[in-house]
N, C-alpha and C positions, 0 to 999 in steps of 0.2 A: 624238278622243274614243273611250275605250272604251266601248262599249255593250252591256251583257249582253243576251242575245236577249229576256229576258222585258220589258224596258223600251224595247226598240227600237221605234220607230214607222215602219213600212214605208210607210204610205199617203202618197203624195207630196203629195196635194191636201190632206190635212190640215197638213202640213209647211209648204205654202204659206200656208195659212190662219192659222196660228201666226205667221208673219212678217208678216203683215198686221196681225194683232192685237197683235203685242209688236214694232212695227217700229222702235223705240230700239235699235240694236244697236252692237255694237263691231267696227270695221273693223281687222283685223290684217294687217301686211305682214310679210314675212320676206326678207332677201336677206343678201350678204355684210356688210353695214352692221348687222346684228342684226335685233330683232324691235321692232316699234311697234305700238302700239294707241290707235286714237281712237274716241271714243264719239259716234256720230251718228245723225240720224233718216235713214231710207231709204225710198225710194219703189219697190214692188214691182209687176211687171206681168208678163204672160204672153203669148206669141204662138206662133204655128205655128213661127217659126224657132227660138225658144228656149222648148220646152215646160216646162223645169223652172223658167224664170222669169229676170227681169232686175232687178237692184237698182241704183238710181240714188241718190247722194248727192252733196254737194259738201263742199269744205273751202276755209280761207282760202288764198290765193294764197302766202301767207307760210309755209304749213306745207309742209315737206319730202317730205310723204308721197307727194304727187302725182307729184313727179319720180322717186320710187323704183318707183312703179307702172309710170310711162311707160318706166323702164329695164328692166323685167321682173320685179320683186318677185312674189312668190308672194301672193295674196290670199285672205283667209277673212273671211267675215262671220258674228258670231254674235249670236243672238238668245235671249233668255231670258224666259220666262214667269213665271208666279207659282212662288214656291218656300216652303217651311215645315218648320221643326223638327218631328219626330215623336217624340213622348214613349212609352217602353215602356210607360207606365202605361194607355196606350189600348188595348194587347193584351189580349184576354182570357186568352192562353196564359201571360201572365206569372203568374197566379195557379196556373196548372197545372205548370210547369216551372221559372219564373225564368229561363229561357234567352233572354233578349232583350236588346237595346241600343237607345239612341237611333240615329236616322238622319235623314236629310234627304231630302224628296221635291222634285221639281222639272222644270221642263220647258225643254229646250234645243234649238236648232236651229243645225246649222254648214251654212253654204253656201260652196262653193269654186267657184272659176272664172276666166275670163280677165278683168282688170282693164284697162279702157281709159279713157282721159283725153280729155276735151272741155273745151275753152275758148272755144268760138264762142258769140257773145252769144244767137242763136236758141236752142240746145240748153239753155244755162242758163236763158233766160228761161222756155221751156217746162218745164223740170224744177222751176223754183220755183212755176210755176202749179200744176202736178201736186201737189207736196207740201202747198203751202198750202190748195189747193181741197180736198183729201182731208180734213185735220184742221179745217177751217172748215165742211164741210158739214153737219155737225148744229147748227149756232148759229143761232139767229133771225135774226142779221143778219150773215151771214158776210164777212169781210174778203177782199180780193182784191188780189193784188199790183198791179193797175191803180188801186186806189184811192189808191196813193202817187204823188207828182209823178214823172214818166217821167225827168227828169234826175237825179233822186235814186236811183232804182232802177237806172238804167244805171251810175251810179259804184259802186254796191254790187256790180253784176254784174261789174264789171270787177276785183273785189278777190277773186272766189273762183274756183274750178276745179272742174268736174264730174268725177264718177268713175262709171263703169258696171262692173258686175261681171254678166256672162253666166254663169250658174250651169251647172256642170258636174257637181256632186255635191251633193246634199243628205243630211245625215245627222241623225235625231232622235231624240231621248230624252224618253220622258215616264215618270219613275220616280214611281209612284203607289201604292205597295205592293202591287203585283202579285204580289210573291213570298210573300205571306202568305196564309192561309186567310180565308175569308169572313168570321167573327167577328172577326177581328183588322182586316181592312179597315173593317168597320162601325164599330168603336171609334175608328179613325183618322179615318174621315169625320166622325164626330159630333164629336170632339174638335177637329178643325180648323174646323168650321163656327162653334164658338164663339169662335175666336179673332180675329186681326186682318183686315184686308180681304185680305192676300196669302194668310194661312192659309185663309179662306173660299173664295178663289178656287182655291186648290190642292185644296179637298175636292169641287170639281166634277169632278175628274178621277179621283175614286175611285170605281169601281163594284164 
């Protein structure tokens, strides 16, 4: 994606944190058969061997996307945070010059890397534990994969295939009115704070 310098987020740790916070992403694959996109929950982790991070997800075995990855298709994972319409009425400069137009503020992270396929029961079971435990951790009575009968989960595990992306490049954009003077940014921040949940979340990125 094209990222103007004033919107580019260079801090890799921040980009990794955004992936953790907005972990439901889009898995895009491209090869000679064309382009395909799947909307999936991801689990993100870092290690010394892969400092930019590793993404893990899974798809139904009947989904041909995993075979395309296995055959060498290019892989891109896209994560998007809050976004919001920005009204030019919030700009103080509107009254001064009138030279303002609407725009859209948003957060996006692109992770590109090597895609690997895993079909081993142990790998898949560990992945499901990691993914579920992460999202259940804040609940008073968290559910565990082990709470379900083992023969039931084993049957379901056989119906999925694991995908791992070892990230090689991370590109991020936080478009939060940085290209406007402070008085315009203040107006946008106040306007978004009074809007929807997504608007309010986007307002927190404006300084």
